[in-house]
N, C-alpha and C positions, 0 to 999 in steps of 0.2 A: 116590642123590639124584634128586629128581624133575626133570622137564623143565619149565623156566619160560619157554621161548621163546614159547609162545602168549600169555603174559600181558605180554610186553614191550611190544607196541604199546599196550595199554591203560595200562600204567604210564607210557609216554612221553606219551600224551595227557593223563593225570592230572597229570603233572609240569608245573609252571608254568601251571596251568589258568587263572589270572587273566590272565596275559600273552596267552594264546591268545584268551581271550574279549575282551580289549581290542582285538585286531586285528579280530575279528569285529564288535564294536560299532562300531569306527571305519569299517569298510567299509560297514555298513548306513547310518550317518549320512551318509557322503559320497555313497553311492548316492542316497539320498533328496534330498540337496541338489542334486546335479548333474542330477537329473531335472527340476528347476525350470527348466533352460535348454532345454527341449524345443523352443521356437520359435526358438532362436538357434543351436543346434548342428546339425551334419549327422548323419545316421544312423550314418555310419562312426565319428564321434567318440564317440557314445554306446556303440557296440559296443566300441570300444577301451577306454573308461573302465570299462564293466561287466566286460569280460574281464580287465583288469589287477587289478580289485578281487577278482574270484573267484580268480584265480591267486595273488594276494597272500595271501588267507586260506588257500588250500591249501598254499602254501609254508610259512607260519608254523606251521601245524598238523601238517604231515606230514614236514617235513625236519628231521632232527636235526643236531647238530654246531654248530660256531662260527657266530657271527652273520654273518661276512663271506661265508660260503657262501650263506646265504639272501639277503643283499643282492645278490650276483652273480646269483643265480637271478631275483630281482625284476627286475633290469635286462634280463637276456636275455629273460624272458617278456614284458616290456613292449615291447621292440624287435620280438620275433616277432609279437605281436598287432598292433602298428602296421603292420608290413609286410603282414600278412595282410589287414587291413581297408582299407588305403589304395590298393589296386589297384597295388601295386608290381610292376613287370615288369623282368626283367633285360634290359639293353641290351648288345649285343655291343661288345667293346672295339675300339679302333682297331687297324689292322693294324701300325702302326709305333710305336716308342717315342718317336721325335721327329718333328715338333715336339711341344711339350707342350700346345699349345692344343687339339687334338682330345681329349686326355685330360681337360682341364678341362671341355670341353663334355660329354664322356662322363660324368664324375662328376656334373655338374649335372643331366644328364638322368636319371641313375640315382637320385639322391636326391630329385629334384623331387616324385615322388608322395607322399613322406613329409611334405611341407609342406602345411598347417600342423599336421598331426596330431601330429607329434613334439614340437612346442612346447606341446602340451596334455597329452599322455600322461605325459611325465616329470615336469612339475610336479605333476600329480595323484598320481603315485607318491610323490614326496617328501612331499606333504601327508599321504598315507596312512601312510607310515613314521613321520613325526613324530607323528601322532595315536596310532599303535599303540605306539611305543617310549617316548614321553615323557609322554603323558596318562594317568597312572596314579593319582594321588591324587584325593581327593574334589573339591577345588577345581578341579583341572585338568579333571576330567570335567564339572563344572558349567559351567566356562567354555566348553569345546568344544561341549557340547550346547546351552547357552544361546545361543551365537553362531549355531548352526544354526537353532534355533527362532525366534530373533529376526529373522534375515534372511528366513526363509521367511514369517513373519508380515507383514513389510513388503511383500514381493512379493505376497502374497495380498491385502493391503489396497489396493494402488495399481496393480495390473494386472488384466487381465481373465482371468487364469489362476487355476485353482482349486487351492489348495495345502493344503487342510485335511487330506487323507490323509497328505501328507508331514509336516505338523506333528504329527499324531497318532502316526505311526510314530517320529518323532524323540523325542517325549516318552516313548513306550514304551521305546525303546532307552536313553534317559537313565536312566529308573527302573531298568531291568534292570542297567545298568552300575553305578549307585550301590549297588544291592543286592549285586552281585558284589564291589564294592570294600569294602563293609561286612564281608562274610563273609571276604574276604581278610585284612583287618586282624584279624578275630576269630581266624583260623587262626594268624596270627603271634603274637598275644598269648596264646592259650590252645590250644596244639597238642594237649594231651591231650583236652580237651573236644571239639575239632574231630574228632579221630579217633573219639571215641565217637559223635558225631552222624552220621558217615558210615556207621555200622553200621545206621542206620535212614533210608535215603535218601528213601523215599517220604514218610514223615511229616515229614521235614525240607524237602523241595523242594515238596511239594504246596501248602502255604499261600502260598509265594512266587509260584508260577505262578498260583494262583487270583487273588491280589490284582492281579498284573500283567494278567491276562486281563480282569478286571472294568474296570480303568482303560482298557485298550485299547478294549474294546467300547463303553464310555461315550463315548470320544472319537470313535469312528468312526460310531456309530449314533444319537447324540443328534439330535433333530429340529432342523432349521434354523428360526430365528425372525428376524423383522425387528426392527430396533432401534426403541426408542421415540423417541429423539432423534437428530437428524442434526447433523453438524458444520457450522459456518458456511460452510466452503468448498463443501460439497455443496449447501447451500441456495442459495448465491449462483449456482453453476453451473446448477442446475436452474431458477432463475428466469430465466436467459437462454436456456432451451430446450436446454441441453447436458447430456449425461449424464456421470457421473463413474465411471470404473472403481473400485470400492471393495470393502470387505469383504462387502458385501451387494449386492443388486440383481439384475442380470442373471444372475450366477452362481448365485444361489439359485433363480431362476426356471427356468433351464435345467436345473439339477440336479433340481428337483422335477418337471419335465416329462419326465424320463428321457432328456434329450439328453446327448450326450457333453460333458463339461466341458473336454476337452482336444482341440481341433481345431487342426490345423496351419494356418498362415497362408500367404497367397499371397506369392510372392517368387521371385527367380531361383534355380532349382533347382541344388543341388550334386550331387545323386545322381539320375540318370535311369534307373537300372537297374530300378527298381520303380515304375512309374507307376500312377496310379489313386488311389482314395480320395476324400475330400472335403477342403475347406479353407474357411477364413473369409477374406473380403477384408480385407487389411491396407492401409489407405490412407496409411500413413506414407511420406513423400517420400524418394525414392532419389537423384534428380539433376534438374538442369535442363539442357535442350538448346537452344541457340540455333542455328537453322538457317535456310537460305534455302528449304528445301522440307520439307514434312511427310513423315516416313518411319517405317518400323519400324527400331528400333535393334538390329542383328544382333549376336549374341554368338558362339555355338559351333554346330558341326554334329556330328552323329553318323551313322554309316553302318551299324552292325550292329544289327538288330532281334533281340532275344533271346526274344521271346514274352511278356515281362513289361515290357520297357522298351528303352532304347537304350544302346549302348556304343560306344567307339571300336574300330576295327579295328586289327590289327597294323600295316597300312600307314599308318594315321593316326598311330599312336604313333611310327613311324619316319620320318615325313615330314621331309624336309630343310628346316630352318628358315634363314631369312636374318636375320642379326643385324648389329649395327653400323649401325643405321638412323640416318641424319642427318635433321635437319629439312628438309622440302620434297623429300626424296629420293623419286623415283618408284619405287613398289613394283611388281614384276612381277605380272601377273595373267593369267588365262585369256582375258581380253578382248583381250590384246595381239595374238593371232593370229586374232581374229574380227572381221569387218566388221559391227559393230552400232552403231547410233546410241545415244549415252549422254548423260546430263546430269550436270553437276558439282554436287555437294551439299557445302556447307561447314558444318561443325558444331563447336560448342564445348560440351563436356560439363563441367558443374560438379557435383561429387559432394556430396550432402548427408549421406548415410550414410557412415560411415567403414569399411564392410565392404570387404575386399579381394575383387576379382573376378579370374578367371583370364585375362580378355581385356579389351582396350579395345573398347568398343562403337562401331558406326558404321553408316551407312546403306549397305546392299548391299555393294559391293566397295570397300574402303578402298584409295586409290591413293597417299596420302602422309600423313605425320604433320607437322602444322604446328608444334605446340609441345606440350611436356609441362610443366605448370606455367604460371605467369603469363607470357605471352609478352612483355609489356612490360617485365618485370623481367630476364629472361635471354635473350630472343629465342629461346626454345625450345632452349637449349643443354643442358637437363637431361634429354634423351632418354637413358635408360639403355642402355648398350651391349648388355645382355642381352635387350632387347626383341626379340622374334622374330616374323617374318612367315611364315606358312604359306600358300604360294601356292595349293595345291590346295584346302585347306579354307577359304581366305579368312578366316583368323583372325589377329588381332594379339595374340599371347600376351604377357601381362605376366609378368615374372620371379616365380617362385613362392617364392623365398627371402624370408624376413622382413626381410632387410637393405634391400630396396627397397620402401618403402611405396607403396601404390596412390596415384596422383596425385589431388589435389583438383580440378585443372583440366587439361584437355587438349583439343587441337583437331586434327581430322583432315579430310581431303578425300576424298570418295567419288565413284565413278562409278556412276550408276544406269542400267541398260539401259532404253531407251525401249520401251514395250509396243507392238510392231508385230504385230498379229494376222495380217495378210496374210502377212508373212514367216515367222511361226511356223507357219502352216498349210502352208508350203512345205517345212518341215523334214522330212528323211528319217529313218527309224528309225536309231538308233545302232547301229553295227557294231563299235565298239571293244570287244574282248573283255575287256580289263582294266577298263574303265569299267563294262561290264555286270556283270562278276563282283562288283565292289565295291558297286554301287548298285542291284542287283536281288536281293541276297541275302535269303532268307527262311528261317526255321527250320522244323523239322518240326512245330512246334506250330500253324502256320497250317493251318486246316481246309479241307477241300474246298469247303464252302459259302462260305467267303470267296473262294476262287479262282473259284467259279462266279458269285458276285455281280460280281466284277471283269469277268468275261467278258460277263455280261449288260449291265452298264453301258456297256461300250465297243463292243458289237456295233452295227453300222450306222454307226459313226464312221469316216470315211475318213482322217483325219489324226491324228498323235500329239497335237497341241494339242487337238483336239476331244475326244479320249478323256480327256485330263486334265481338261478343263473339265466333261465329263459327270460324272466322279467328284466333282469339287469341288462342283458344283451339287447332286448327290444328297445329299452330307453336309450341306450348308448348309440344305437344305429339308426334311429328313426326321428330324432328330434335334434335340430341344430342348436349349438350353444351360442348365446348372445347375452350381453349384459344390458341390452335395451330391447326387451321383448315388446311386440306391438300389442299394447293393452286395449286398443280400440276393438279388437276382435273378441274381447272377453264379454260373455253374456251370462254364463252360469255363475251362481253364487258360491259354488264349491271351488276351491283353489285348484285341486287336482283335476277335476272334470274340465275346467276351463283350459288347463295346460294341455291335457291329452287330446281334446277334441276341438278346441277353438284357437288358442294362441299357438300351440304346437312349436314353441321355442322358448328358451329361457336359460337360467343359470342353475347353480348347484341346488339352491333351495327348491326349485321346481322339480328337478330330477329326483332328489332324495326323498321329498315328500311323496311324489308319485310312486316311487318304489315301495315306500313304507305302506301306503294305502293298498296298492295292488297285492303286496305280499300278505298283508293282514286280511284282505278279502279272500285270499286263498287259505286262510286258517293257520298261517305260520306266524309265530310271535316275532315282532319287529319293533325296534325303537329308533328314534331319530337322534342323530349325533351331530354336534357342531364343534369346530375347533379350527385348526389351520392345516393346510397342505404343507408338504415338507419345506418349501422355500428353495432357495438356490445357494450354491456355493459362492461365497463372497469373492470379489474381484482380486483381493490380495492373495488368493490361493492359486492364481493363474499367472503364467508367464506371458509377456508380450501381448495379448489380446485374446485369450481364450484357451491357450494350451495349459493343461494342468501340470503342476510340479510333481514329478514322480508318477508312479503307477496309481491308477484310480482304484479305490477300494471296491471290490465286487459287491459288497453289501451296502455301498453308498455311505459309508462312514465319513465324517468330516464335520466342519462347522458351517451350518446353514444360516443364511440371512432370511428371516421370515418377515414379510411385509403385510400391510393391510390388504393388499390385493390377494394374498394367500388365504384369507379367511374362507372357510369351506364348510360344507355339511355333507354327510353321508349317512348310511344306515348300518345297524348291527342286527343280525338275525340269530335267533336262538335255536340251536340244534341239540336234541337230547343226547347226552353223553359227550358233548363237545363244548357246550357253552356258547357264548356270544361270538359271532364271527362277522367282521366288517365286510361290506360290499360297496362298490363304487359305481353308481349308475350314470354319472355325469359324463357326457361326451367329451373326449379329449383328455380325460384324467385316468390314471391307473394307480390302484392301491398297491403300495410296496409290501406285498406279502412276504412273510418269512417262509422259505421253501425248505423241505427236508433235505438234509445233506446226503448226497449220493455216495455210496460206498466206493472207494477207489478201486479202479479196475486192476485185476492182477496183471502184472508185467511178465510176459513169457520170457523164459530163459533163452538167451541167444547163444548160438555157437560162436566160438572164438573167430574173429574176423581173419580171413586169409590175407596174407600179405599181398598188396596190390602189385600186379606185374609192372615191371619197369616199362615206361612208355617207349614205344618204338620211335625210331628216329623220324622226325617230322620231315616230310618232303615239302619244304617251304617253296621251292622254286617251281614245282609242277603246278600249273594252272593259276598260280596266285595272282600274278599281275594281270593277265587277260581277264580273269573272273572279276577281279576288283574293278577294273575299268568298265566292264560290262554292267555290273550292278550299279555303279555310280551313274553311268549314262542313262540307264533305265529309270532310275529314281528321279533324275533331273527332268527327263521328258514327261514323266507322270506328274511331277510337281507343276511344270509349265501348263500342261493340259488341265489340271485341276484348277489352276488360278484363273484361266480364261473361261472355264465352264462352271465356276463355283456357284453362281446364282441359279443357273438352271438345275444343277445337281442338287442344290439345297432345296429347291422347290419340289423336285421329284421325290427326294428322300422324305421331306416333311409330309407329302401327300401319301406316300407308301406307309409311313410309320404312324401318322396321326389321323389319316383320313377317316378311319372307321371308329375313332375314339369319341366318346361323349364329352360334353362340356365338363362334367365333374371329373372324368378321367384325365382330361387335359390339365385341369387345375391342379390335381394331385401330382401329375407328372412334372409340371413346371415348378411346383413347390419343392419337390424332391431334387430337381436340378439346382434350385437355389441353395438347398441344404448342402449339396456337394460343393458348390462354389464357395459358400461361407466357410466350409472346412479348409479349402485352399487358402482362404484369406485369414486363417487363424481363429475362426469362430467355430469351435468344435462342438459337436453334439454327442453326449455320452449315452451309453447303453441304458443306464438306469433313469434317464430323463424322458419326460414326455416332450413333444414338440412345443407345447405351451411354455414349459419351464425353460427350454433352450432359447426360445425367442425372447422371453423376458430377460434372460441373462445377456443375450446379444444386445438387446436394447440398452442395457446398462453400460455395455462397452462402447457402443456406437449410439450415443444419445441423439445425435442429429437424425438418425434413421428410426427412432422409436415408433413414430406414428406409422411409417411405411411398413415396418415389421409387423405391428399389431394388425394393420389392415390385411396384409397377406395371410396372417394367422387366422383371422375371422373368416375370410373367404375359403381357406383350406378346410377348416373345421366344418363349415357349412356343406362343402362338397363331399367331405369324407364321411360325415356322420348323419347327414340329412337325407331324407328320401326325395327332396326336391331336386330337380335337374337344372343345372346351370346351362345357359345358352352359350354357343361358340363365341358370341360377342363378349360375354363376361369373361370367358377364358382368355380371349385376346387382350382385354383390358388388364387382366392380372399379369399376363406375359409382359405387357408394356411396363407395368409397375415393377416387376421383378427385374426387367432390363435396366430401369432407372436405379434400382438398388445396387445392382452389380456395377454400374458405372460409378456410383458414389463410393462403393467399397474399394 
């Protein structure tokens, strides 16, 4: 008897071939559909979903035996992939069995990294198993594939994301699945004919593969065309100067220009381990903040630089948390043991987006929680007992379990250190070894030229504060801000090295990480911070198109609208005797420091005013008429001469005034002229605003000019903060753009 063991794997794969293909087709359909959530899911979530779909196909194809064995393997594989991708870390168990409270805290800390990934991975697994086990007939396949294609078509039509590839793949899979279902029914009805057909597999399979390949190619490579007719809603929106994300338009233009159709959008990052790349500004609103002082809204800190991004240290993960926080309870802080002048900042956050965040945001160091929820309804009594305060990190951690939804409204009180440069310059170098080890850590990927640059920038500076300011100033003035850095220049494996010496442009993550590394290379403790920039005052606080109602608060108090585009990162540097102090290295941004109040100047006593002498009798008739006619005639003659010589005079004046200016200087000058003109048209710029904040607020008022405003802002920031010199032609093009804006204003 011959040995048939070699053919057993093939026989197993051939057995129930349609069932195995059903799982493969289900995985491909779900893969394509979940990829449409690219701008809404975290990278870890995509890795988990892709991993469980691949593992699911492998289990169904390769594992024989009863179904319950495969179901158990599906569950174990999903749990293992979720643990692997969620950053799960084992936490040491409590020393004693009783009391039970430490064990509850231990279990919560153990499973907290799995949230919210576990609530996504297992529903996806159930959906995959349902599609693979129960979608077998022709109508079930049509329903599943049709639902996928229909939903992707809707998303493609009414979002700015490009889903044509996903739709084409879904149609291809649906056709292949229907072809397999047809042959499966043929096998059941005509088993003898089926066996005969299998003797000629090439002639049998080739026509099917050819037809499917032609259909797939026609779907993917058909040329894009603009529609002949537009729907009424699009016509109405375009008549108001607003664009409509639709099936055509910008997506077609960007695709034809060779630009990537899938760019990530700005927002609060969930994954800081892989920084870099580009993004599109997302101006959707996140929250409003009512505050008595303009501030950065601080979120989380990270202390471990990995060479590609930031991660928490083991000490940060094990940091002792304070729970059971009551309303108005004073939270301990590193400021308790330091004699530093502070200012109280009260804030009320009202969330617009329903996304959960890992922390409650606040200005600088949060000192108390006033209320969670509507204070007038429950007097803040809804503060969850599992809300945790991490004193060393300065983070107010929100419970990660899905049982406690993120609050729609909450109020906190912060203490903001006053910027006292004289006292900061008196600060001595830090000698605490634990602090230095935690916050001067650098990986081996940091190159010698980065360390040499840090040494060069700080040489000649006698104080720690001046060294930090030298690094901050260097980054602000030598690297242009852009949300789409040219990554083709990247050669170094280290993120900071590639930014400083190769890419030489970027956004906040590039600047803040570079400053943290350069400062640490100088032996100064620094940590990376992320949160939100202040935002802008909402439009309902303005009259007519930009003029504020009443006097502007010199401290910037008011109700700010914070958007995804305001997500930001910066650094905090530790000074002995002063604590953590924020620094802003990003070009075009300015940290709203709390300055010491100046003592009011003494008002000198004034002598009683003498009575004004009675005016002498006016001699109205002397010279009045001849002088008036003379002045009028002279003005008229000058006006006529100026009219006929206006072109020549303008050319001479322009040459005298601007002939010696560089391209960058011309760009800055033209932008300043635009700012003055915008002020005349009701678009005010306030003293406490950066130009970036003003331009974004103007863009909300004049939405039809949003792209033009943003383009002018990018050119201005490149000319203002970059060492690269713009050509006169570039300055001329900007002048033409500004002229167009003025005409449309």
